[in-house]
C-alpha positions as CSV (number, residue, x, y, z in Angstrom):
1,M,-144.8,17.2,26.7
2,E,-144.6,16.3,30.4
3,Q,-142.7,19.5,31.2
4,I,-145.4,21.8,29.6
5,K,-148.1,19.8,31.5
6,K,-146.2,20.5,34.7
7,A,-146.0,24.2,33.9
8,V,-149.7,24.4,33.0
9,K,-150.6,22.6,36.3
10,E,-148.6,25.1,38.2
11,L,-150.3,28.0,36.4
12,L,-153.7,26.6,37.2
13,E,-152.8,26.2,40.8
14,E,-151.2,29.6,41.3
15,R,-153.3,31.9,39.1
16,K,-157.0,32.4,38.4
17,Y,-158.2,32.3,34.8
18,T,-161.6,32.5,33.2
19,P,-163.5,29.2,32.7
20,M,-162.8,29.4,28.9
21,M,-159.0,29.7,29.5
22,V,-159.1,26.9,31.9
23,R,-160.7,24.7,29.2
24,C,-158.0,25.8,26.8
25,L,-155.2,25.0,29.2
26,N,-156.8,21.6,30.0
27,L,-156.4,20.7,26.3
28,I,-152.7,20.7,27.0
29,L,-153.1,18.5,30.0
30,D,-155.3,16.1,27.8
31,D,-152.6,15.9,25.1
32,K,-154.6,18.0,22.7
33,M,-152.1,20.8,22.3
34,N,-152.9,21.7,18.7
35,S,-154.6,24.5,16.8
36,I,-157.5,22.2,15.6
37,A,-158.4,21.2,19.1
38,L,-158.1,24.8,20.3
39,K,-160.3,26.2,17.6
40,Q,-162.9,23.5,18.2
41,C,-162.9,24.1,22.0
42,L,-163.3,27.8,21.4
43,S,-166.1,27.5,18.7
44,E,-168.1,25.1,20.9
45,S,-168.3,27.9,23.5
46,G,-168.9,30.7,21.0
47,Y,-165.4,32.1,21.3
48,T,-162.7,33.0,18.8
49,L,-159.0,33.1,19.3
50,S,-158.9,36.8,19.2
51,M,-161.4,36.9,22.1
52,I,-159.1,35.0,24.4
53,K,-155.9,36.5,23.1
54,P,-155.4,39.0,25.9
55,E,-155.8,36.3,28.5
56,A,-153.5,33.9,26.5
57,L,-150.9,36.6,26.6
58,Q,-151.4,37.0,30.4
59,V,-150.9,33.2,30.8
60,I,-147.5,33.6,29.1
61,L,-146.6,36.6,31.2
62,D,-147.7,34.7,34.4
63,Y,-145.5,31.8,33.5
64,S,-142.6,34.2,32.7
65,E,-142.9,35.8,36.1
66,I,-142.9,32.4,37.8
67,I,-139.9,31.0,36.0
68,L,-137.8,34.2,36.2
69,E,-138.0,34.3,40.0
70,D,-134.8,32.3,40.1
71,E,-133.1,34.7,37.7
72,M,-132.4,31.9,35.3
73,L,-134.0,31.1,32.0
74,T,-133.4,27.5,30.9
75,E,-133.8,26.0,27.5
76,N,-136.7,24.1,28.7
77,E,-138.5,27.2,30.0
78,I,-137.8,28.9,26.7
79,R,-139.3,25.9,24.9
80,I,-142.4,25.9,27.0
81,I,-143.0,29.6,26.4
82,T,-142.4,29.0,22.7
83,L,-145.0,26.2,22.7
84,L,-147.5,28.3,24.5
85,K,-147.0,31.1,22.0
86,M,-147.5,28.6,19.1
87,F,-150.6,27.0,20.7
88,F,-152.2,30.4,21.2
89,Q,-150.9,31.7,17.9
90,I,-149.1,34.7,19.4
91,K,-147.6,36.9,16.8
92,D,-144.9,39.6,16.9
93,G,-146.2,42.8,18.5
94,E,-149.2,41.3,20.1
95,F,-148.1,41.8,23.7
96,Y,-148.1,45.5,23.0
97,T,-151.2,45.4,20.7
98,Y,-153.3,43.7,23.3
99,G,-152.3,46.2,26.1
100,K,-149.7,44.1,27.9
101,K,-146.9,46.6,27.3
102,D,-146.7,47.7,30.9
103,V,-146.6,44.1,32.2
104,V,-143.9,43.1,29.7
105,D,-141.9,46.3,30.6
106,S,-142.2,45.5,34.3
107,V,-141.1,41.8,33.9
108,L,-138.2,42.8,31.7
109,T,-137.1,45.8,33.8
110,T,-137.0,43.5,36.9
111,Q,-134.9,41.0,35.1
112,I,-132.5,43.5,33.6
113,E,-132.1,45.3,36.9
114,K,-131.0,42.0,38.4
115,M,-128.5,41.5,35.6
116,Y,-127.1,45.0,36.0
117,A,-126.9,44.9,39.8
118,D,-123.2,44.2,39.7
119,G,-122.6,46.8,37.0
120,M,-121.8,44.4,34.3
121,I,-123.3,41.8,32.0
122,N,-121.6,38.4,31.6
123,N,-121.9,36.2,28.6
124,E,-124.7,34.1,30.1
125,E,-126.7,37.3,31.0
126,A,-126.1,38.7,27.5
127,L,-127.6,35.5,26.0
128,M,-130.5,35.7,28.4
129,K,-131.2,39.2,27.3
130,T,-131.5,38.0,23.7
131,D,-133.8,35.2,24.8
132,L,-136.0,37.6,26.7
133,Q,-136.4,39.9,23.7
134,G,-137.5,36.9,21.6
135,L,-139.9,35.5,24.2
136,F,-141.9,38.7,24.2
137,C,-141.7,39.2,20.4
138,L,-140.1,42.6,20.8
139,S,-138.2,44.4,18.1
140,Y,-134.6,45.4,18.8
141,D,-135.7,49.1,19.3
142,E,-138.6,48.2,21.6
143,F,-136.2,46.0,23.7
144,L,-133.5,48.7,23.7
145,V,-135.8,51.3,25.2
146,I,-136.4,49.0,28.2
147,V,-132.7,48.0,28.5
148,N,-131.5,51.6,28.3
149,K,-133.8,52.8,31.1
150,V,-132.0,50.3,33.4
151,A,-128.6,50.9,31.9
152,K,-128.8,54.6,32.5
153,L,-129.5,53.9,36.2
154,A,-126.6,51.6,36.3
155,L,-124.3,54.2,34.8
156,E,-125.5,56.7,37.4
157,K,-124.4,54.2,40.1
158,G,-120.9,54.0,38.5
159,A,-121.1,51.2,36.0
160,D,-118.9,51.3,32.9
161,I,-120.9,51.4,29.6
162,N,-118.4,48.9,28.2
163,N,-119.6,46.3,30.7
164,L,-123.3,46.7,30.1
165,D,-123.8,45.0,26.7
166,T,-125.9,47.8,25.3
167,V,-125.8,50.9,23.1
168,I,-127.3,54.1,24.4
169,L,-128.4,56.4,21.7
170,E,-129.2,60.0,22.7
171,T,-132.3,61.4,21.1
172,R,-132.9,65.1,20.6
């Protein structure tokens, strides 16, 4: 629990959120990270979960950008994002449904470009790709579109498709 508190403190220091989101994040700091406390906090202010969902998704994206600066995704960081998704009740497809597709694509493109910089994906990077797909609740096909944009650029620079841990399907 201390690790997620540290992450929330960092987010509150580095990013600007609405007063309602600050109240929601403070629930985590106050050891009230549960759906009952969240719903009560929201209803007391005349909010519903769906009203704050876009900003909740942005909180997760903000945290993702911070933790991925070092190009490593640790088990602890994955756990924190998973807990944030559970707390805000994020479901598959909601990053795209709530208009965060461009931000998700940007974050993932940046990470995959770093992985492909040397023209190959090692085992650790392959596992990280899988984790990234899951963190953003993307289907295989949605994730493959992003990966393939970067893979095609790597191929143009001389990479070997056998070293890129992807499948490129040509569409007509």
